[in-house]
All heavy atoms as an XYZ file, in Angstrom:
790
protein
N       0.824     -1.187      0.000
C       0.000      0.000      0.000
C       0.876      1.261      0.000
O       0.611      2.192     -0.730
C      -0.916     -0.048      1.219
C      -1.904      1.055      1.255
S      -3.122      0.799     -0.026
C      -4.166      2.163      0.266
N       1.932      1.236      0.832
C       2.823      2.389      0.882
C       3.584      2.543     -0.428
O       3.875      3.663     -0.840
C       3.817      2.235      2.044
C       3.209      2.409      3.405
C       4.278      2.299      4.463
C       3.686      2.380      5.846
N       4.696      2.277      6.895
N       3.879      1.424     -1.059
C       4.635      1.468     -2.313
C       3.835      2.183     -3.394
O       4.366      3.015     -4.127
C       4.961      0.031     -2.781
O       5.456     -0.714     -1.684
C       5.975      0.048     -3.887
N       2.541      1.876     -3.492
C       1.688      2.533     -4.480
C       1.608      4.031     -4.223
O       1.639      4.838     -5.150
C       0.284      1.934     -4.462
C       0.202      0.536     -5.002
C      -1.222      0.047     -4.958
C      -1.313     -1.401     -5.390
N      -2.691     -1.901     -5.308
N       1.525      4.406     -2.960
C       1.439      5.810     -2.588
C       2.733      6.545     -2.945
O       2.702      7.650     -3.513
C       1.151      5.940     -1.087
C       0.997      7.355     -0.539
C      -0.221      8.019     -1.150
C       0.886      7.315      0.962
N       3.864      5.917     -2.664
C       5.158      6.543     -2.961
C       5.364      6.672     -4.460
O       5.797      7.725     -4.953
C       6.303      5.723     -2.310
C       6.222      5.847     -0.785
C       7.658      6.185     -2.821
C       7.157      4.926     -0.048
N       5.007      5.627     -5.220
C       5.177      5.673     -6.669
C       4.268      6.728     -7.290
O       4.691      7.505     -8.151
C       4.929      4.282     -7.277
C       6.056      3.330     -6.874
C       4.812      4.349     -8.798
C       5.820      1.897     -7.271
N       3.027      6.790     -6.848
C       2.111      7.787     -7.416
C       2.539      9.203     -7.037
O       2.431     10.128     -7.849
C       0.674      7.505     -6.990
O       0.580      7.464     -5.591
N       3.059      9.401     -5.838
C       3.541     10.730     -5.450
C       4.753     11.123     -6.287
O       4.875     12.281     -6.717
C       3.889     10.744     -3.966
N       5.643     10.169     -6.547
C       6.821     10.457     -7.370
C       6.417     10.784     -8.804
O       6.989     11.688     -9.431
C       7.772      9.265     -7.356
N       5.423     10.087     -9.317
C       4.954     10.374    -10.675
C       4.307     11.751    -10.767
O       4.541     12.499    -11.726
C       3.967      9.298    -11.132
C       4.576      7.925    -11.440
C       3.485      6.926    -11.761
C       5.561      8.023    -12.579
N       3.509     12.106     -9.786
C       2.890     13.433     -9.772
C       3.949     14.517     -9.651
O       3.902     15.541    -10.335
C       1.852     13.529     -8.627
C       0.667     12.623     -8.929
C       1.396     14.973     -8.421
C      -0.295     12.464     -7.781
N       4.935     14.266     -8.790
C       6.018     15.231     -8.585
C       6.812     15.438     -9.876
O       7.090     16.572    -10.272
C       6.920     14.719     -7.451
C       7.965     15.677     -7.007
C       7.615     16.876     -6.392
C       9.307     15.393     -7.179
C       8.582     17.769     -5.976
C      10.284     16.278     -6.774
C       9.913     17.470     -6.167
N       7.177     14.344    -10.553
C       7.944     14.477    -11.790
C       7.100     15.064    -12.915
O       7.608     15.812    -13.748
C       8.529     13.128    -12.198
O       7.485     12.217    -12.471
N       5.813     14.767    -12.931
C       4.939     15.331    -13.960
C       4.800     16.837    -13.798
O       4.701     17.568    -14.793
C       3.568     14.664    -13.908
N       4.816     17.321    -12.567
C       4.718     18.765    -12.358
C       5.966     19.477    -12.870
O       5.881     20.568    -13.431
C       4.484     19.083    -10.881
O       5.622     18.723    -10.125
N       7.141     18.840    -12.698
C       8.364     19.429    -13.247
C       8.328     19.435    -14.767
O       8.739     20.388    -15.415
C       9.606     18.676    -12.769
C      10.004     19.021    -11.368
C      10.184     18.024    -10.433
C      10.197     20.335    -10.985
C      10.549     18.339     -9.136
C      10.574     20.658     -9.696
C      10.738     19.657     -8.769
N       7.813     18.366    -15.357
C       7.730     18.300    -16.818
C       6.746     19.342    -17.354
O       6.969     19.920    -18.415
C       7.324     16.899    -17.255
C       8.389     15.868    -17.083
S       7.800     14.283    -17.632
C       8.757     13.208    -16.614
N       5.676     19.568    -16.639
C       4.696     20.553    -17.082
C       5.289     21.958    -17.031
O       5.051     22.779    -17.919
C       3.445     20.482    -16.209
N       6.088     22.233    -16.016
C       6.739     23.538    -15.930
C       7.792     23.705    -17.006
O       7.954     24.773    -17.577
C       7.396     23.729    -14.562
C       6.390     24.082    -13.490
O       5.306     24.565    -13.783
N       6.750     23.812    -12.252
N       8.508     22.645    -17.291
C       9.593     22.730    -18.257
C       9.086     22.794    -19.690
O       9.768     23.287    -20.569
C      10.516     21.538    -18.100
N       7.887     22.305    -19.938
C       7.407     22.267    -21.313
C       6.861     23.610    -21.791
O       6.730     23.827    -22.980
C       6.322     21.199    -21.454
O       5.193     21.563    -20.685
N       6.543     24.508    -20.883
C       6.017     25.804    -21.286
C       7.161     26.699    -21.749
O       8.167     26.840    -21.069
C       5.286     26.459    -20.119
N       7.051     27.310    -22.943
C       8.146     28.156    -23.436
C       8.245     29.470    -22.657
O       7.263     29.985    -22.142
C       7.765     28.412    -24.892
C       6.294     28.212    -24.933
C       5.957     27.207    -23.877
N       9.470     29.995    -22.585
C       9.771     31.274    -21.919
C       9.297     31.296    -20.472
O       8.693     32.246    -20.004
C       9.150     32.439    -22.690
C       9.702     32.572    -24.086
C       9.082     33.739    -24.795
C       9.617     33.839    -26.198
N       9.021     34.876    -26.967
N       9.562     30.213    -19.774
C       9.202     30.139    -18.369
C      10.442     29.806    -17.569
O      11.509     29.552    -18.111
C       8.148     29.035    -18.138
C       6.881     29.184    -18.911
C       5.666     29.650    -18.151
N       5.602     29.358    -16.756
C       4.704     28.585    -16.188
N       3.821     27.957    -16.908
N       4.682     28.431    -14.883
N      10.292     29.783    -16.280
C      11.385     29.428    -15.383
C      11.072     28.068    -14.751
O       9.946     27.817    -14.340
C      11.527     30.464    -14.275
C      11.916     31.843    -14.756
S      13.569     31.919    -15.412
C      14.516     31.852    -13.920
N      12.071     27.217    -14.709
C      11.953     25.930    -14.041
C      12.543     26.092    -12.651
O      13.703     26.465    -12.494
C      12.699     24.848    -14.821
C      12.736     23.472    -14.177
C      11.327     22.903    -14.090
C      13.624     22.551    -14.969
N      11.732     25.844    -11.639
C      12.164     26.013    -10.258
C      12.200     24.657     -9.579
O      11.230     23.909     -9.618
C      11.199     26.939     -9.494
O      11.091     28.164    -10.216
C      11.696     27.222     -8.099
N      13.337     24.356     -8.955
C      13.518     23.084     -8.255
C      13.969     23.396     -6.841
O      14.830     24.250     -6.624
C      14.572     22.206     -8.980
C      14.743     20.887     -8.259
C      14.198     21.980    -10.422
N      13.392     22.693     -5.881
C      13.772     22.847     -4.477
C      14.471     21.581     -4.029
O      14.047     20.475     -4.342
C      12.532     23.078     -3.605
C      11.820     24.368     -3.910
C      10.740     24.395     -4.788
C      12.218     25.554     -3.316
C      10.083     25.572     -5.064
C      11.565     26.739     -3.594
C      10.503     26.740     -4.467
O       9.853     27.916     -4.744
N      15.566     21.718     -3.272
C      16.232     20.541     -2.745
C      15.729     20.246     -1.335
O      14.839     20.920     -0.820
C      17.755     20.704     -2.785
C      18.258     21.786     -1.849
O      17.430     22.479     -1.240
O      19.492     21.940     -1.736
N      16.298     19.227     -0.699
C      15.806     18.801      0.616
C      16.128     19.800      1.728
O      15.551     19.725      2.813
C      16.375     17.412      0.958
C      17.845     17.405      1.171
N      18.751     17.476      0.153
C      18.561     17.336      2.317
C      19.969     17.459      0.651
N      19.897     17.374      1.966
N      17.037     20.743      1.487
C      17.340     21.760      2.490
C      16.518     23.036      2.286
O      16.685     24.000      3.014
C      18.837     22.105      2.448
C      19.791     20.968      2.830
C      21.230     21.411      2.636
C      19.543     20.514      4.250
N      15.649     23.027      1.301
C      14.792     24.181      1.065
C      15.405     25.221      0.135
O      14.843     26.287     -0.055
N      16.571     24.932     -0.434
C      17.189     25.875     -1.365
C      16.458     25.818     -2.695
O      15.967     24.785     -3.105
C      18.665     25.556     -1.554
C      19.466     25.752     -0.273
C      20.900     25.409     -0.472
N      21.018     23.951     -0.673
C      22.118     23.266     -0.508
N      23.234     23.880     -0.153
N      22.157     21.968     -0.699
N      16.431     26.956     -3.355
C      15.673     27.083     -4.591
C      16.642     27.265     -5.764
O      17.556     28.069     -5.698
C      14.743     28.296     -4.481
C      13.941     28.610     -5.690
C      13.071     29.831     -5.414
C      12.393     30.319     -6.661
N      11.591     31.527     -6.416
N      16.405     26.501     -6.834
C      17.196     26.629     -8.047
C      16.237     26.959     -9.186
O      15.312     26.198     -9.462
C      17.947     25.335     -8.361
C      18.680     25.293     -9.694
C      19.814     26.313     -9.721
C      19.204     23.914     -9.980
N      16.452     28.118     -9.820
C      15.605     28.524    -10.935
C      16.430     28.558    -12.211
O      17.529     29.122    -12.237
C      15.012     29.909    -10.684
O      14.173     29.863     -9.555
N      15.885     27.955    -13.263
C      16.571     27.924    -14.550
C      15.601     28.377    -15.634
O      14.439     27.977    -15.631
C      17.035     26.495    -14.883
C      18.020     25.936    -13.906
S      18.553     24.286    -14.366
C      17.093     23.343    -14.028
N      16.073     29.228    -16.545
C      15.193     29.616    -17.656
C      15.043     28.464    -18.645
O      15.971     27.695    -18.868
C      15.914     30.796    -18.294
C      17.334     30.626    -17.917
C      17.339     29.929    -16.589
N      13.860     28.346    -19.191
C      13.568     27.294    -20.149
C      13.621     27.891    -21.546
O      12.964     28.885    -21.831
C      12.181     26.674    -19.883
C      11.854     25.621    -20.914
C      12.132     26.092    -18.488
N      14.441     27.299    -22.419
C      14.539     27.752    -23.799
C      14.017     26.655    -24.723
O      14.251     25.481    -24.488
C      15.996     28.034    -24.176
C      16.566     29.277    -23.544
C      18.037     29.381    -23.840
C      18.299     30.231    -25.030
N      19.753     30.426    -25.248
N      13.334     27.074    -25.762
C      12.846     26.126    -26.748
C      13.946     25.899    -27.777
O      14.470     26.848    -28.351
C      11.575     26.662    -27.443
C      11.104     25.703    -28.507
C      10.486     26.915    -26.417
N      14.306     24.649    -27.976
C      15.326     24.327    -28.964
C      14.673     24.167    -30.321
O      13.620     23.563    -30.453
C      16.036     23.019    -28.605
C      17.002     23.157    -27.470
C      17.823     21.889    -27.305
O      17.952     21.136    -28.282
O      18.304     21.678    -26.202
N      15.341     24.708    -31.318
C      14.847     24.549    -32.677
C      15.626     23.415    -33.335
O      16.849     23.393    -33.307
C      15.034     25.841    -33.463
C      14.204     26.988    -32.929
C      14.414     28.258    -33.725
O      14.994     28.182    -34.826
O      13.997     29.301    -33.244
N      14.894     22.497    -33.908
C      15.530     21.360    -34.554
C      16.044     21.768    -35.924
O      15.337     22.416    -36.698
C      14.535     20.220    -34.702
N      17.277     21.407    -36.193
C      17.846     21.692    -37.500
C      17.995     20.385    -38.251
O      18.646     19.453    -37.774
C      19.225     22.371    -37.363
O      20.064     21.527    -36.592
C      19.092     23.715    -36.680
N      17.373     20.302    -39.398
C      17.422     19.093    -40.203
C      18.332     19.250    -41.409
O      18.189     18.548    -42.401
C      16.019     18.714    -40.684
C      15.147     18.252    -39.537
O      15.704     17.808    -38.521
O      13.918     18.335    -39.665
N      19.250     20.177    -41.331
C      20.131     20.387    -42.461
C      21.431     19.636    -42.235
O      22.103     19.806    -41.220
C      20.430     21.882    -42.659
O      20.995     22.390    -41.460
C      19.155     22.643    -42.988
N      21.768     18.789    -43.168
C      23.010     18.038    -43.138
C      23.839     18.467    -44.336
O      23.290     18.870    -45.363
C      22.748     16.530    -43.224
C      22.007     15.997    -42.027
C      20.701     15.555    -42.145
C      22.622     15.914    -40.792
C      20.020     15.053    -41.054
C      21.951     15.411    -39.697
C      20.644     14.978    -39.828
N      25.153     18.329    -44.271
C      25.981     18.693    -45.424
C      25.943     17.633    -46.531
O      26.705     17.694    -47.466
C      27.384     18.808    -44.827
C      27.357     17.935    -43.644
C      25.950     18.016    -43.103
N      25.056     16.639    -46.411
C      24.929     15.585    -47.417
C      23.465     15.180    -47.498
O      22.654     15.538    -46.654
C      25.793     14.378    -47.046
C      25.538     13.865    -45.654
C      24.547     12.934    -45.403
C      26.285     14.321    -44.586
C      24.303     12.474    -44.132
C      26.052     13.858    -43.292
C      25.057     12.942    -43.075
N      23.125     14.429    -48.532
C      21.766     13.937    -48.700
C      21.614     12.679    -47.848
O      22.214     11.642    -48.144
C      21.495     13.643    -50.177
C      20.053     13.237    -50.416
O      19.215     13.481    -49.537
O      19.777     12.668    -51.493
N      20.837     12.766    -46.788
C      20.763     11.666    -45.828
C      20.114     10.426    -46.437
O      20.533      9.299    -46.140
C      20.009     12.103    -44.580
O      18.697     12.494    -44.907
N      19.100     10.585    -47.283
C      18.451      9.414    -47.875
C      19.406      8.648    -48.788
O      19.445      7.423    -48.768
C      17.205      9.856    -48.663
C      16.085     10.386    -47.792
C      15.546      9.303    -46.860
O      15.500      8.135    -47.208
N      15.144      9.709    -45.668
N      20.184      9.369    -49.576
C      21.137      8.716    -50.473
C      22.218      7.994    -49.683
O      22.582      6.855    -50.005
C      21.788      9.754    -51.405
O      20.763     10.472    -52.078
C      22.700      9.102    -52.404
N      22.713      8.634    -48.637
C      23.740      7.996    -47.809
C      23.197      6.755    -47.110
O      23.884      5.745    -46.994
C      24.280      8.979    -46.769
C      25.104     10.091    -47.357
C      26.361      9.569    -48.020
O      26.990      8.624    -47.505
O      26.712     10.108    -49.086
N      21.952      6.824    -46.656
C      21.337      5.667    -46.002
C      21.201      4.510    -46.994
O      21.500      3.365    -46.671
C      19.975      6.043    -45.428
C      19.263      4.904    -44.773
C      19.687      4.424    -43.552
C      18.177      4.301    -45.387
C      19.041      3.356    -42.953
C      17.532      3.244    -44.797
C      17.963      2.763    -43.576
N      20.745      4.812    -48.213
C      20.604      3.759    -49.228
C      21.964      3.143    -49.570
O      22.073      1.924    -49.737
C      19.952      4.332    -50.486
C      18.476      4.524    -50.344
C      17.832      4.854    -51.686
N      16.577      5.529    -51.447
C      16.359      6.816    -51.621
N      17.308      7.587    -52.087
N      15.185      7.348    -51.355
N      22.998      3.974    -49.706
C      24.328      3.452    -50.004
C      24.840      2.555    -48.883
O      25.426      1.506    -49.134
C      25.318      4.592    -50.240
C      25.049      5.323    -51.524
O      24.399      4.801    -52.420
N      25.540      6.543    -51.618
N      24.634      2.957    -47.661
C      25.075      2.173    -46.512
C      24.361      0.828    -46.487
O      24.984     -0.213    -46.293
C      24.815      2.946    -45.216
C      25.190      2.183    -43.973
C      26.520      2.046    -43.600
C      24.218      1.581    -43.187
C      26.878      1.330    -42.468
C      24.557      0.864    -42.061
C      25.887      0.746    -41.709
O      26.227      0.026    -40.594
N      23.035      0.840    -46.692
C      22.267     -0.404    -46.679
C      22.682     -1.311    -47.832
O      22.775     -2.526    -47.678
C      20.760     -0.123    -46.756
C      20.188      0.462    -45.491
C      20.361     -0.435    -44.291
N      19.691     -1.702    -44.499
C      20.021     -2.839    -43.911
N      21.016     -2.870    -43.070
N      19.362     -3.925    -44.152
N      22.936     -0.721    -49.000
C      23.358     -1.524    -50.148
C      24.707     -2.173    -49.873
O      24.915     -3.343    -50.222
C      23.425     -0.651    -51.395
N      25.613     -1.454    -49.246
C      26.916     -2.034    -48.901
C      26.781     -3.148    -47.882
O      27.477     -4.161    -47.955
C      27.864     -0.962    -48.369
C      28.321     -0.025    -49.460
O      28.263     -0.358    -50.633
N      28.756      1.161    -49.073
N      25.890     -2.993    -46.928
C      25.692     -4.021    -45.912
C      25.039     -5.256    -46.497
O      25.407     -6.383    -46.170
C      24.824     -3.477    -44.762
C      25.533     -2.499    -43.870
C      26.647     -3.155    -43.081
O      26.439     -4.241    -42.533
O      27.737     -2.571    -43.031
N      24.060     -5.066    -47.374
C      23.341     -6.200    -47.935
C      24.220     -6.968    -48.922
O      24.182     -8.192    -48.980
C      22.040     -5.707    -48.621
C      21.410     -6.793    -49.450
C      21.062     -5.213    -47.577
N      25.020     -6.271    -49.694
C      25.814     -6.902    -50.740
C      27.239     -7.243    -50.308
O      28.096     -7.450    -51.154
C      25.868     -5.994    -51.976
C      24.493     -5.764    -52.543
O      23.658     -6.653    -52.533
N      24.246     -4.562    -53.022
N      27.490     -7.294    -49.036
C      28.827     -7.617    -48.536
C      29.161     -9.070    -48.869
O      28.324     -9.962    -48.743
C      28.898     -7.430    -47.032
C      30.297     -7.694    -46.494
C      30.372     -7.698    -45.007
N      29.830     -6.485    -44.443
C      29.662     -6.300    -43.144
N      29.991     -7.239    -42.297
N      29.153     -5.175    -42.694
N      30.374     -9.320    -49.303
C      30.814    -10.658    -49.658
C      31.675    -11.199    -48.516
O      32.645    -10.561    -48.105
C      31.624    -10.637    -50.968
C      30.742    -10.146    -52.104
C      32.182    -12.009    -51.265
C      31.488     -9.904    -53.386
N      31.292    -12.354    -48.020
C      32.048    -12.999    -46.963
C      32.982    -14.020    -47.595
O      32.545    -14.927    -48.300
C      31.119    -13.712    -45.971
C      30.298    -12.770    -45.159
C      28.942    -12.645    -45.373
C      30.877    -12.012    -44.170
C      28.181    -11.779    -44.620
C      30.135    -11.138    -43.408
C      28.785    -11.026    -43.639
N      34.272    -13.889    -47.349
C      35.249    -14.831    -47.857
C      35.580    -15.819    -46.749
O      36.270    -15.486    -45.787
C      36.515    -14.095    -48.312
C      37.527    -15.036    -48.934
O      37.126    -16.137    -49.369
O      38.712    -14.673    -48.983
N      35.047    -17.028    -46.878
C      35.253    -18.052    -45.855
C      36.374    -19.011    -46.204
O      36.573    -20.001    -45.514
C      33.954    -18.838    -45.649
C      32.747    -18.011    -45.206
C      31.527    -18.905    -45.124
C      33.012    -17.353    -43.873
N      37.120    -18.719    -47.266
C      38.161    -19.644    -47.703
C      39.292    -19.764    -46.678
O      39.963    -20.795    -46.618
C      38.725    -19.209    -49.054
O      39.336    -17.938    -48.933
N      39.529    -18.759    -45.888
C      40.616    -18.812    -44.909
C      40.270    -19.655    -43.689
O      41.163    -20.124    -42.986
C      40.988    -17.400    -44.465
C      41.566    -16.562    -45.572
C      41.883    -15.172    -45.097
C      42.419    -14.324    -46.231
N      42.648    -12.945    -45.845
N      38.990    -19.851    -43.411
C      38.616    -20.588    -42.202
C      37.990    -21.939    -42.492
O      37.611    -22.655    -41.576
C      37.652    -19.748    -41.337
C      36.375    -19.415    -42.100
C      38.319    -18.506    -40.822
C      35.314    -18.754    -41.248
N      37.843    -22.299    -43.780
C      37.280    -23.606    -44.119
C      38.305    -24.440    -44.882
O      39.202    -23.912    -45.527
C      36.017    -23.448    -44.989
O      36.359    -22.733    -46.174
C      34.927    -22.726    -44.248
N      38.143    -25.751    -44.823
C      39.017    -26.658    -45.561
C      38.511    -26.766    -46.994
O      37.301    -26.785    -47.230
C      38.977    -28.051    -44.950
C      39.650    -28.181    -43.628
C      39.664    -29.662    -43.276
C      39.788    -29.864    -41.805
N      39.706    -31.283    -41.448
N      39.426    -26.869    -47.934
C      38.963    -27.096    -49.309
C      38.421    -28.515    -49.453
O      38.845    -29.435    -48.756
C      40.217    -26.889    -50.154
C      41.352    -27.087    -49.235
C      40.861    -26.707    -47.868
N      37.461    -28.673    -50.336
C      36.884    -29.998    -50.539
C      37.892    -30.889    -51.260
O      38.606    -30.444    -52.160
C      35.608    -29.888    -51.364
C      34.491    -29.184    -50.651
C      33.231    -29.162    -51.492
O      33.168    -29.862    -52.522
O      32.322    -28.425    -51.117
N      37.927    -32.142    -50.876
C      38.834    -33.097    -51.509
C      38.303    -33.427    -52.897
O      37.112    -33.691    -53.072
C      38.935    -34.354    -50.669
N      39.195    -33.393    -53.875
C      38.778    -33.717    -55.235
C      38.690    -35.223    -55.376
O      39.609    -35.953    -55.019
C      39.758    -33.124    -56.235
C      39.723    -31.626    -56.258
C      40.607    -31.060    -57.360
O      40.980    -31.807    -58.274
O      40.906    -29.872    -57.278
N      37.587    -35.659    -55.905
C      37.344    -37.080    -56.066
C      37.772    -37.495    -57.462
O      37.183    -37.075    -58.453
C      35.849    -37.365    -55.865
C      35.614    -38.499    -54.921
O      36.595    -39.056    -54.426
O      34.440    -38.822    -54.675
N      38.840    -38.299    -57.561
C      39.299    -38.771    -58.868
C      38.812    -40.180    -59.154
O      38.936    -40.660    -60.269
C      40.830    -38.737    -58.938
O      41.358    -39.514    -57.876
C      41.334    -37.321    -58.858
N      38.282    -40.831    -58.145
C      37.776    -42.189    -58.338
C      36.376    -42.124    -58.938
O      35.446    -41.626    -58.316
C      37.731    -42.963    -57.018
C      39.104    -43.093    -56.398
O      40.080    -43.037    -57.176
O      39.192    -43.241    -55.167
N      36.259    -42.630    -60.150
C      34.964    -42.642    -60.813
C      34.438    -44.071    -60.739
O      35.109    -45.015    -61.191
C      35.094    -42.164    -62.274
C      35.639    -40.740    -62.257
C      33.760    -42.229    -62.974
C      35.985    -40.197    -63.608
N      33.260    -44.269    -60.204
C      32.785    -45.633    -59.975
C      32.279    -46.354    -61.224
O      31.891    -47.489    -61.157
C      31.669    -45.439    -58.969
C      31.184    -44.072    -59.219
C      32.387    -43.289    -59.654
N      32.266    -45.712    -62.347
C      31.776    -46.385    -63.552
C      32.730    -46.130    -64.711
O      33.630    -45.300    -64.624
C      30.364    -45.917    -63.887
C      30.199    -44.420    -63.911
C      30.500    -43.704    -65.061
C      29.763    -43.730    -62.796
C      30.366    -42.341    -65.091
C      29.630    -42.367    -62.831
C      29.928    -41.654    -63.966
N      32.503    -46.800    -65.797
C      33.387    -46.754    -66.957
C      32.959    -45.625    -67.889
O      31.880    -45.663    -68.477
C      33.351    -48.098    -67.682
C      34.353    -48.152    -68.819
O      35.305    -47.351    -68.792
O      34.172    -48.990    -69.709
N      33.783    -44.601    -68.003
C      33.453    -43.475    -68.872
C      33.623    -43.816    -70.344
O      32.988    -43.223    -71.200
C      34.331    -42.269    -68.532
C      34.006    -41.521    -67.258
C      34.991    -40.380    -67.078
C      32.612    -40.974    -67.294
N      34.475    -44.777    -70.600
C      34.733    -45.128    -71.992
C      33.459    -45.624    -72.669
O      33.148    -45.267    -73.813
C      35.825    -46.198    -72.049
C      36.528    -46.273    -73.378
C      37.740    -47.192    -73.291
O      38.573    -47.005    -72.382
O      37.825    -48.091    -74.133
N      32.678    -46.387    -71.955
C      31.416    -46.890    -72.508
C      30.412    -45.772    -72.736
O      29.649    -45.773    -73.705
N      30.378    -44.794    -71.858
C      29.450    -43.665    -72.011
C      29.847    -42.821    -73.212
O      29.005    -42.399    -74.000
C      29.430    -42.824    -70.727
C      28.821    -43.629    -69.591
C      28.653    -41.531    -70.941
C      28.888    -42.986    -68.257
N      31.152    -42.590    -73.401
C      31.610    -41.812    -74.547
C      31.307    -42.534    -75.869
O      30.980    -41.925    -76.871
C      33.086    -41.484    -74.436
C      33.413    -40.473    -73.372
C      34.530    -40.626    -72.558
C      32.606    -39.357    -73.183
C      34.821    -39.700    -71.590
C      32.914    -38.420    -72.201
C      34.020    -38.583    -71.398
N      31.443    -43.858    -75.864
C      31.152    -44.611    -77.071
C      29.675    -44.509    -77.435
O      29.315    -44.405    -78.607
C      31.554    -46.075    -76.888
C      33.027    -46.315    -76.950
C      33.344    -47.771    -76.787
C      34.851    -47.981    -76.707
N      35.205    -49.363    -76.446
N      28.793    -44.510    -76.414
C      27.355    -44.404    -76.685
C      26.995    -43.014    -77.170
O      26.113    -42.843    -78.001
C      26.544    -44.733    -75.411
C      26.564    -46.176    -75.012
C      25.834    -46.409    -73.709
O      25.342    -45.486    -73.108
N      25.774    -47.668    -73.298
N      27.679    -42.007    -76.695
C      27.372    -40.621    -77.082
C      27.812    -40.336    -78.503
O      27.196    -39.529    -79.195
C      28.030    -39.648    -76.128
N      28.869    -41.010    -78.984
C      29.358    -40.751    -80.336
C      28.585    -41.534    -81.379
O      28.683    -41.214    -82.565
C      30.854    -41.081    -80.439
O      31.071    -42.438    -80.054
C      31.670    -40.144    -79.591
N      27.842    -42.531    -81.024
C      27.078    -43.328    -81.998
C      25.889    -42.590    -82.513
O      25.260    -41.751    -82.193
C      26.626    -44.638    -81.381
C      27.742    -45.612    -81.222
C      27.173    -46.882    -80.718
C      28.289    -47.870    -80.409
N      27.798    -49.097    -79.900
């Protein structure tokens, strides 16, 4: 029961700070446990979406490089043994093919 009360009080307390901070051109005031007051001006940040390159093109190039990457496993795998033993007579097959 006390846990629910403490959690809900903490949520209300943090929500009040967020509500104060979200208003533009306002002051955010915080009090510590000794009763001291800290006031900070709130500034609205402007998002800048300008990059010195075309972000969509760079993203496509990066994805294409990742998708088309070639893995060379020859250094960590054994080569397959070449089988020279043929279980049947090739001479007979060649004779049938030439007829």
